[in-house]
C-alpha atoms as one frame of an Amber mdcrd trajectory, in Angstrom:
protein
 153.308 112.797  73.580 151.241 113.251  77.368 149.781 116.717  75.989 149.164
 114.835  72.928 147.070 111.802  74.618 145.626 114.090  77.283 143.933 116.195
  74.118 143.076 112.814  72.542 141.546 111.637  75.637 139.496 114.971  75.983
 138.391 115.289  72.233 136.615 111.490  72.749 134.760 112.652  76.446 133.598
 115.389  74.283 132.128 113.854  71.349 130.766 111.362  73.322 128.895 113.917
  75.732 127.810 115.179  72.567 126.252 112.823  71.034 124.496 111.096  74.012
 122.900 114.621  74.626 122.070 114.539  71.063 120.229 111.747  72.098 118.155
 112.505  75.055 116.945 115.915  73.024 115.693 113.256  70.424 114.100 110.722
  73.124 112.455 114.039  75.136 110.660 114.919  71.775 109.433 111.518  70.740
 108.088 111.789  74.173 106.027 114.794  73.409 104.338 113.259  70.381 103.636
 109.817  71.993  99.925 110.581  72.880  99.323 111.492  69.248  98.833 107.775
  68.320  99.528 105.825  71.769  96.894 108.038  73.976  94.057 107.897  70.703
  92.392 105.321  72.023  91.349 106.819  75.589  89.407 109.230  73.443  87.647
 107.142  70.754  84.365 106.520  73.130  83.956 109.531  74.803  83.864 111.384
  71.397  81.255 108.541  69.784  79.485 109.462  73.111  79.204 113.110  72.377
  77.979 112.774  68.708  77.445 109.018  68.455  79.357 108.860  64.799  80.441
 105.349  65.504  83.687 103.818  66.419  84.559 102.776  63.211  84.027 106.217
  61.391  86.378 108.436  64.473  88.809 105.582  64.288  89.350 106.872  60.151
  90.813 109.849  61.840  93.762 107.124  63.552  94.086 105.862  60.192  95.072
 109.008  58.835  97.115 110.344  61.196  99.406 107.230  60.727  98.987 107.544
  56.984 100.517 111.055  56.990 102.252 110.307  59.818 104.143 107.529  57.754
 103.866 107.711  54.274 105.154 112.086  53.870 108.465 110.552  55.885 110.717
 110.005  52.981 110.164 113.353  51.569 110.467 114.374  55.127 113.546 112.730
  55.465 114.808 114.514  52.694 114.674 117.710  54.085 115.843 116.488  57.687
 119.025 115.086  55.563 119.221 118.455  53.562 118.739 121.537  56.069 119.010
 119.523  59.673 116.717 118.471  62.361 116.510 121.911  63.966 114.122 123.678
  61.948 111.990 120.754  60.693 111.464 119.494  64.256 110.513 123.554  65.833
 107.656 123.787  63.087 106.510 120.523  63.631 106.039 121.250  67.536 103.785
 123.951  66.358 101.704 121.370  64.243 101.218 118.814  66.536 100.186 121.462
  69.107  97.144 123.009  66.561  96.180 119.461  66.098  95.341 118.233  69.247
  93.833 122.081  70.004  91.466 121.293  66.666  90.523 118.131  68.264  89.225
 120.326  71.182  86.716 122.069  68.892  86.381 119.346  66.500  82.307 119.041
  65.945  82.485 117.617  62.182  84.034 113.838  61.025  85.993 116.279  58.359
  87.551 118.537  61.115  88.352 115.148  62.799  89.819 113.668  60.021  92.231
 117.568  58.799  93.136 117.433  62.864  94.564 113.843  62.858  96.237 114.609
  59.067  97.676 117.886  60.498  99.189 116.150  63.669 100.133 113.459  61.639
 102.250 115.644  59.077 104.187 116.886  62.704 104.465 113.969  64.315 106.211
 111.948  60.937 108.955 114.768  60.829 109.516 114.560  64.770 109.655 110.662
  64.435 111.978 110.785  61.585 114.311 113.982  62.633 115.246 111.947  66.350
 115.706 108.155  64.688 117.350 109.538  62.073 119.806 111.563  64.615 119.873
 108.432  66.596 120.979 106.187  63.504 123.976 108.627  62.338 125.253 109.266
  65.766 125.744 105.884  66.734 126.783 103.436  64.204 128.414 101.426  66.846
 125.146 100.748  68.601 122.951 101.818  65.896 119.944  99.247  67.407 120.485
 100.299  71.027 120.408 104.220  70.197 117.393 103.771  67.613 115.500 101.559
  69.976 116.379 104.632  73.169 115.000 107.125  70.595 111.773 104.873  69.314
 110.817 103.799  73.283 110.355 107.981  73.580 107.874 107.315  71.486 106.301
 103.740  72.984 106.218 104.508  76.585 106.828 107.907  76.436 102.424 107.990
  77.035 102.957 106.193  80.184 102.946 108.563  82.636 100.136 110.554  81.231
  97.543 107.406  80.578  96.445 108.196  84.338  95.952 112.042  84.151  94.423
 112.263  80.400  91.820 109.499  81.888  91.169 111.703  84.841  91.117 114.366
  83.314  88.622 113.073  80.276  86.347 111.919  83.207  86.185 115.060  85.205
  86.678 118.261  82.867  85.904 116.157  79.179  88.270 115.061  76.749  87.851
 118.535  75.333  90.274 120.097  78.127  92.484 117.030  77.457  92.900 117.799
  74.020  93.246 120.874  74.467  95.807 121.353  77.305  98.167 118.337  76.741
  98.527 119.231  73.040  99.647 122.718  74.156 101.848 121.469  76.530 103.544
 118.609  74.398 103.867 121.546  71.332 105.831 124.062  73.542 108.148 121.349
  74.690 108.923 119.930  71.237 110.280 123.470  70.185 112.159 124.444  72.922
 113.956 121.383  72.458 113.916 121.172  69.168 116.325 124.606  69.257 119.699
 122.106  70.410 119.276 119.379  67.848 122.401 118.625  65.249 123.162 116.391
  62.325 127.025 115.427  62.745 129.631 116.483  61.001 131.166 114.623  58.096
 134.440 113.898  60.790 132.498 113.533  63.750 131.453 109.519  63.463 133.861
 107.056  62.042 132.085 104.061  61.092 133.339 101.529  63.986 136.174  99.665
  63.165 134.738  95.889  64.036 130.878  96.553  63.994 129.082  93.355  66.266
 126.727  93.413  63.332 127.666  93.868  59.519 127.250  96.820  58.053 127.319
  98.556  54.391 130.695 100.186  53.682 129.068 102.754  51.160 125.839 105.027
  51.340 122.742 103.736  48.986 120.896 106.473  47.541 116.959 106.544  47.768
 116.615 105.319  44.588 119.096 102.672  44.546 117.442 101.601  47.787 113.662
 101.011  46.268 115.128  98.598  43.747 117.040  96.313  46.223 115.340  93.095
  47.393 115.961  93.204  51.038 114.394  96.661  51.087 110.856  94.880  50.034
 111.504  91.760  52.497 111.668  94.394  55.173 108.595  96.267  53.775 106.459
  93.257  54.306 107.608  91.972  57.322 106.759  95.305  58.579 103.419  95.717
  57.461 102.830  92.287  58.746 103.987  92.457  62.513 102.353  96.286  62.410
  99.030  95.672  61.900  98.874  93.621  64.689 100.530  96.164  66.938  98.492
  99.357  65.577  95.143  96.848  65.850  95.767  96.712  69.447  96.524 100.460
  70.038  93.766 101.734  68.729  91.616  98.673  69.270  92.343  98.262  73.639
  90.009 100.395  74.587  86.620  99.129  72.298  88.019  95.442  73.367  88.038
  95.710  76.647  84.769  97.778  76.701  82.950  94.854  75.250  84.204  92.104
  76.872  83.400  94.412  79.862  86.414  94.367  81.341  87.659  97.879  81.461
  86.395  99.378  84.307  87.044  95.845  86.740  89.777  96.287  89.766  93.089
  94.558  88.676  95.637  94.179  91.430  99.133  93.721  90.742 102.148  93.897
  93.309  99.706  96.422  95.350  98.967  98.768  92.942  95.095  98.416  91.805
  93.586 100.125  88.645  90.779  99.287  86.579  92.019  97.056  84.001  91.603
  99.331  81.082  93.647 101.832  82.914  95.772  99.593  84.269  96.691  97.761
  80.962  96.994 101.196  78.831  99.827 101.806  81.585 101.604  98.804  81.430
 101.441  97.985  77.432 103.409 101.737  77.736 106.082 101.305  79.584 106.504
  97.807  78.292 106.035  98.547  74.789 109.154 101.397  75.413 111.303  98.603
  76.750 111.427  96.525  74.078 112.916  99.002  71.427 115.809  99.630  73.712
 115.863  95.862  75.113 115.591  93.550  71.540 117.999  97.287  69.896 120.356
  95.728  72.395 120.080  92.412  71.972 120.176  92.738  68.278 123.890  94.147
  68.192 124.752  91.155  70.028 123.528  87.981  68.449 121.927  89.634  64.708
 119.122  91.477  63.293 117.242  88.343  62.324 117.445  86.198  64.891 116.219
  89.083  67.005 113.289  89.704  64.778 112.913  85.713  64.847 112.301  85.583
  68.780 110.239  88.976  69.112 107.585  88.411  66.392 106.881  85.003  67.253
 106.508  85.635  70.860 104.186  88.420  69.443 102.047  85.873  67.460 101.881
  83.430  70.767 100.700  86.412  72.730  98.068  87.888  70.298  96.351  83.972
  70.166  96.654  83.875  74.391  95.265  87.426  74.611  92.264  86.021  72.469
  91.737  83.087  74.871  92.033  85.004  78.336  90.538  88.380  77.201  87.373
  87.868  79.746  90.458  87.379  82.638  90.759  91.587  83.922  93.774  90.107
  85.367  95.320  88.092  82.224  94.093  90.780  79.988  96.333  93.259  81.352
  99.398  90.921  81.567  99.105  89.580  78.339  98.146  92.685  76.300 101.644
  93.909  78.283 103.233  90.770  76.304 101.971  91.856  72.783 103.155  95.058
  73.506 106.283  94.010  74.592 106.863  91.844  71.578 105.280  94.376  69.244
 107.505  97.628  70.248 110.903  95.836  68.891 110.320  96.525  65.348 110.837
 100.311  65.411 114.709  99.960  66.386 115.421  96.447  64.656 114.433  97.872
  60.845 115.544 101.053  61.140 119.260  99.350  62.567 118.953  96.897  59.730
 118.079  99.489  57.137 120.753 101.585  58.002 123.313  98.656  58.640 122.603
  97.680  54.610 122.216 101.112  52.658 124.737 103.392  54.716 124.627 106.203
  57.130 124.522 109.286  54.691 120.740 109.016  53.338 119.442 107.099  56.336
 116.689 109.623  57.351 115.382 109.332  53.928 116.151 105.497  53.517 114.659
 104.855  56.709 111.567 107.241  55.885 110.702 105.019  52.867 110.594 101.770
  55.133 108.283 103.774  57.993 105.896 103.785  55.291 105.195 100.513  56.110
 103.093 101.308  59.642 101.419 103.542  57.129 100.059 100.911  54.937  99.471
  98.718  57.833  97.338 101.068  59.464  95.214 100.726  56.387  94.054  97.521
  57.813  92.956  98.596  61.190  89.523  99.928  60.120  89.202  96.451  59.001
  89.352  94.972  61.782  85.941  96.869  62.847  84.500  95.705  59.225  86.075
  92.096  60.417  84.501  92.351  63.779  81.296  92.903  62.727  81.181  90.648
  60.065  81.492  87.373  62.328  78.589  88.607  64.493  80.277  91.110  66.769
  83.490  89.009  67.792  87.092  90.105  67.672  88.130  86.258  67.380  88.941
  86.052  63.925  90.566  89.741  64.082  93.009  88.109  66.987  93.937  84.959
  64.842  94.913  87.175  61.826  96.886  89.394  63.793  98.774  86.040  65.059
  99.448  84.023  61.545 100.933  87.440  60.307 103.199  87.776  63.131 104.093
  84.151  63.325 104.908  84.622  59.206 107.546  87.323  59.628 109.544  85.301
  62.129 109.928  82.568  60.026 111.030  84.947  56.783 113.467  86.635  59.090
 115.778  83.886  59.241 114.307  81.688  55.463 114.216  84.974  53.629 115.717
  88.196  54.641 118.561  86.973  56.062 120.146  85.505  52.757 119.453  88.401
  50.888 120.804  90.804  53.163 124.103  88.640  53.099 124.295  88.459  49.620
 123.740  92.142  49.492 126.581  92.975  51.694 128.845  90.684  49.752 128.286
  93.065  46.451 129.745  95.619  48.342
C-alpha cells in the first residue's frame, strides 16, 4: 500500500512538473513574438520620416499583420490539434524572423505589407499553439493558464521597448528590425522543440471545477451554429477595437499632443512620456491577463468581464480628458492597457469551458478572428481623426462606448446564453 501510494505521488508530481514546463515553453515563445504587435508603434514615425508614405498608409501594414495573425488561426489551429505544436511553431519562428528582416529592407508599401502578412501568419501559429496548449494542460486553472500564456504576448515587449527605441535612435529603425527579428525567431525555433500536447490520459477533468465546464467536446461546425459563440465574437470585436487603436496609435497620439518627449518621473525613474507609457503599458497589459484569468476562475467569467470592460471604458474616456498632461498620460494609458489585455485570457477560457478541450485550439482560433475584425477599424481611427479636424476626441469616445456596451452584454446576454448552453449537455 505504501509503495503504491508513493508511486502515485511521484506520478502526480511528474505530471505537475511536465505541464508547468509546457506552460513556460509556450510563454517564452509568446514573449518572442510580442514585439511584432506591441513594438510596431515605435517604427511608424521613423518609417514615415524616411519615405513620407503617410501614417494611415503605414498603419495598413499593422492591420494586415493582425488580420493574417487572427483570421488564419482556425486553419492553423486544426493543423496544430492534428499534428501537435512542435513542427508548426518551429517553422513559424522562421517566418517571424523573415518578416522583420524584410521590414528592415522594405523600400515600398507593397513589400512592407507582404512582410506584415508573413509575420502575421507566423505569429498566429505561435499564439494559437501556445494558448491552445495551456487550455488543454490546465482544465482546473484554465483562466490562470491562458492568462499567463497571453501575458507573454502582452508584456513580452516590456524589456525591449527601451533597447529598440535606443537602437532606432542610434542606428536607425532598419537595424532594430534586422537584429531583433533574427534573435526573436531563433529563440522560438529552439523552444518549439520542447512543446507537445497532453496525451488522452494525462489531463483528467477536474472533479469540481470552480467554473462550469462542458462534459462533451464540440466540433468547429457545431460551435459556429452556437449563439453564445457569436455573442462572444461581437463582444471581442467591441473591446478589441479600443485596445488595438491604443496599441497602434499611442506613439502618434503622444506626438500630436506634444508630450512624447516630455520627461516624466515616477518612483524615482525618469523617462520620456512615450517611452515610459509604452514600458508601463507592456507590463500592465501582461499582468492583467493572469490576474483577471485567476479572478475569473474564482468569481466567474462574465462577472470578471463586466468589471474589466467597464474599467476600460472609463479609462479610455479619462485618458482623453487628461491626454495633454504627460504624467496622467502615462498613468491612464497604463490603466487602459490593464483593463484591455484580459480579453486574451477570459475569452479563450470561456470558449473552452463551453465547447470542450479536444478542439480547444481550433474553436478558440475561430473566436480569435474577432481580433482581426477589430483590426479593420484601426485605420478607420485615422480616417475619423482626419474627418473631425485632426482631433482624437471622437475616436476615444467611440472606443469608450464600445467597452461599456460589452460590459453590460456580459451580464445580460452572454451569461444567460451560457447557462442554457451548458444545461443541454
